[in-house]
C-alpha positions as CSV (number, residue, x, y, z in Angstrom):
1,M,18.3,0.1,7.0
2,R,18.8,3.9,6.7
3,T,19.6,6.4,4.1
4,N,19.9,10.1,4.0
5,A,16.7,11.3,3.8
6,L,15.1,13.6,0.8
7,P,12.4,16.1,1.1
8,G,9.1,14.8,-0.2
9,D,6.6,16.1,-2.6
10,I,3.7,17.4,-1.6
11,L,0.9,16.6,-3.7
12,L,-1.9,17.7,-2.1
13,R,-1.8,19.5,1.1
14,S,-5.6,18.7,2.2
15,P,-6.0,16.2,2.6
16,L,-2.5,15.4,2.4
17,L,-1.0,13.2,-0.1
18,Q,2.7,13.0,-0.4
19,R,5.4,11.4,-2.1
20,F,9.0,10.7,-1.2
21,P,11.2,9.7,-3.9
22,V,13.5,7.4,-1.9
23,L,13.1,5.1,0.9
24,L,15.5,2.6,1.6
25,G,18.5,3.2,-0.9
26,E,20.3,0.8,-3.7
27,P,21.4,-1.9,-3.5
28,V,18.9,-2.7,-0.2
29,A,15.5,-1.8,-1.9
30,S,16.5,-4.0,-5.2
31,G,17.8,-7.2,-2.7
32,I,14.3,-6.9,-0.8
33,L,12.4,-6.8,-3.8
34,A,13.8,-10.1,-5.2
35,R,13.6,-11.6,-1.5
36,L,9.8,-11.0,-1.3
37,D,9.3,-12.0,-4.9
38,H,10.8,-15.7,-3.6
39,E,10.3,-16.1,0.0
40,L,6.4,-14.9,0.6
41,A,3.2,-17.4,0.1
42,W,2.0,-15.2,-2.6
43,Q,-2.2,-15.9,-2.6
44,Q,-4.7,-15.2,-5.3
45,P,-8.1,-15.3,-3.2
46,R,-11.5,-15.2,-4.9
47,L,-13.6,-12.4,-4.7
48,H,-17.4,-12.4,-5.1
49,L,-18.6,-9.2,-7.3
50,H,-22.0,-9.1,-9.0
51,G,-22.8,-12.5,-8.1
52,R,-20.0,-13.8,-9.6
53,E,-16.7,-15.4,-8.1
54,H,-13.5,-14.0,-9.7
55,P,-9.8,-14.4,-8.7
56,I,-7.8,-11.2,-7.7
57,P,-5.8,-9.9,-10.9
58,R,-2.7,-9.7,-9.0
59,R,-1.3,-12.0,-5.8
60,Q,-1.3,-10.7,-2.3
61,V,0.2,-11.5,1.4
62,W,-1.7,-10.0,4.5
63,M,0.8,-9.5,7.1
64,G,1.0,-8.2,10.3
65,D,0.3,-8.2,14.1
66,G,-1.9,-11.5,15.6
67,E,-5.1,-9.3,16.0
68,A,-5.2,-7.1,13.1
69,Q,-7.4,-9.3,11.4
70,Y,-9.1,-7.9,8.1
71,R,-12.6,-8.1,6.2
72,Y,-12.7,-7.1,2.6
73,S,-15.2,-8.1,0.2
74,G,-17.3,-10.7,2.2
75,Q,-14.0,-12.8,3.6
76,D,-11.7,-12.4,6.7
77,F,-8.1,-12.3,6.4
78,R,-5.7,-13.2,8.9
79,P,-2.2,-12.2,9.0
80,Q,0.8,-14.1,8.2
81,P,3.7,-13.0,10.7
82,W,6.2,-10.3,10.0
83,H,9.3,-11.5,7.5
84,P,12.2,-9.6,8.9
85,D,12.4,-7.4,5.8
86,V,9.0,-6.1,5.6
87,A,9.1,-5.3,9.9
88,R,12.5,-3.2,9.0
89,I,10.7,-1.3,6.4
90,R,7.8,-0.9,8.5
91,E,10.7,0.6,11.0
92,T,12.3,2.8,8.4
93,V,8.5,4.2,7.0
94,V,7.8,5.6,10.7
95,E,11.2,7.2,11.0
96,R,10.8,8.9,7.6
97,L,7.3,10.0,8.2
98,A,8.6,11.0,11.8
99,A,11.2,13.1,10.2
100,A,8.7,14.9,8.0
101,G,6.9,15.7,11.1
102,V,4.3,13.2,10.5
103,A,3.0,10.5,13.6
104,A,2.3,7.2,12.5
105,R,2.1,3.1,13.5
106,F,1.2,0.4,12.1
107,N,0.5,-3.1,12.8
108,S,-0.4,-4.7,9.3
109,V,0.4,-4.5,5.7
110,L,-1.3,-5.4,2.5
111,L,1.7,-6.5,0.0
112,N,0.2,-7.0,-3.8
113,R,2.5,-8.4,-6.6
114,Y,1.8,-7.5,-9.9
115,A,3.7,-9.6,-12.4
116,N,3.4,-7.2,-15.1
117,G,1.7,-4.0,-15.9
118,E,-1.5,-6.1,-17.3
119,E,-2.3,-7.1,-13.5
120,R,-4.0,-4.2,-11.7
121,M,-6.3,-2.9,-8.7
122,G,-9.9,-1.8,-9.2
123,W,-11.2,1.9,-7.6
124,H,-11.5,1.7,-4.3
125,S,-10.5,3.6,-1.0
126,D,-9.5,1.8,2.2
127,D,-12.0,2.6,4.6
128,E,-13.3,-0.5,5.5
129,P,-14.3,-0.1,9.6
130,E,-11.1,-1.8,11.1
131,L,-9.1,1.1,10.0
132,G,-11.1,3.6,11.8
133,P,-12.6,6.9,10.8
134,A,-9.5,9.2,9.0
135,P,-6.9,6.0,8.5
136,L,-3.5,6.9,7.4
137,I,-1.7,4.5,5.0
138,A,2.2,4.6,3.7
139,A,2.4,2.7,0.6
140,V,6.1,1.9,-0.6
141,S,6.6,0.6,-4.3
142,L,9.1,-1.8,-5.2
143,G,9.8,-2.8,-9.0
144,A,8.6,-1.5,-12.1
145,E,7.5,2.1,-11.9
146,R,3.7,2.6,-12.5
147,P,1.0,5.5,-11.7
148,L,-1.5,5.3,-9.3
149,R,-4.8,7.0,-10.7
150,L,-7.0,9.0,-8.3
151,R,-10.1,10.5,-8.4
152,W,-12.4,12.8,-6.2
153,R,-15.2,11.0,-4.7
154,R,-17.4,14.0,-5.0
155,G,-17.2,17.3,-6.9
156,S,-16.0,18.0,-10.7
157,C,-11.8,18.0,-10.0
158,S,-10.0,15.8,-12.6
159,A,-8.2,12.6,-12.2
160,F,-4.8,12.4,-12.3
161,N,-1.7,10.3,-11.9
162,V,0.8,9.9,-9.5
163,W,4.0,7.8,-10.5
164,L,5.3,5.8,-8.0
165,P,8.9,4.6,-8.9
166,H,10.7,1.7,-7.4
167,D,12.0,2.4,-3.7
168,S,9.5,5.4,-2.9
169,L,7.1,6.0,-0.1
170,L,3.6,7.3,-0.8
171,L,1.8,8.9,2.3
172,M,-1.9,9.1,2.2
173,G,-3.0,11.5,5.5
174,P,-6.3,11.2,6.8
175,G,-8.9,12.3,4.6
176,V,-7.7,11.0,1.6
177,Q,-9.4,7.9,1.6
178,E,-12.9,9.8,2.3
179,Q,-12.1,12.3,-0.4
180,L,-10.8,10.1,-3.1
181,Q,-10.4,6.6,-4.5
182,H,-7.4,5.1,-6.1
183,A,-6.6,2.2,-8.5
184,L,-3.6,1.0,-10.4
185,L,-5.1,0.6,-14.0
186,P,-3.3,-1.7,-16.8
187,R,-0.5,-0.1,-18.8
188,K,1.9,-1.6,-20.8
189,I,4.5,-1.2,-18.5
190,P,6.8,-4.9,-18.5
191,G,8.4,-5.9,-15.1
192,L,7.5,-7.1,-11.9
193,R,6.1,-4.5,-9.4
194,I,5.5,-4.9,-5.2
195,S,3.7,-2.7,-3.3
196,L,3.6,-2.5,0.7
197,T,0.7,-0.7,2.3
198,F,0.9,-0.2,5.6
199,R,-1.7,0.5,8.0
200,W,-3.4,0.4,11.9
201,V,-6.0,-2.3,11.9
202,W,-8.4,-1.5,15.2
203,P,-8.6,-5.0,17.0
204,K,-11.9,-6.4,17.3
205,A,-13.6,-6.5,20.6
206,G,-12.6,-9.6,22.5
207,S,-10.1,-10.6,20.2
């Protein structure tokens, strides 16, 4: 699953935000998109927000090593075993980042399935305690191109978009989650999109 590495676009230097335009190459990327869409057991958990229970506006799968348990919005998520395609993507991401001088390791991934542009992800930072004080997140996008909206948590700098095309990789280095929030807002953009956000979850003591 290797392809000729293209240099990444450095969008921010401190904290590091870098986009790599091609990760897997075609037809590999489109083949994986189709297989993940049909082969994964997509879920739509219900979360408690403002005293009410709501289904999330997308579908997801939490996947990874057995000890990579994750708590989000009051719910515990136990990982499904690695799908072979996702495991190979993880290897490719680690290799691409190493070639760019970034050492990374991942024991888990959150996959989000957006059926169309109306499905979304609200404002948040990936800063749960299980991720440690300065997590490194690598996000792979497959399918319809959509913009990730980012805003600074403090200060007066303007929010901005990072467009994520099919088969791209976005590196959110240490400090990004502390200093910025991000969201995938509704857009009138047709087509399926699947995102894979790789991260390292620190195992709980005694697990």
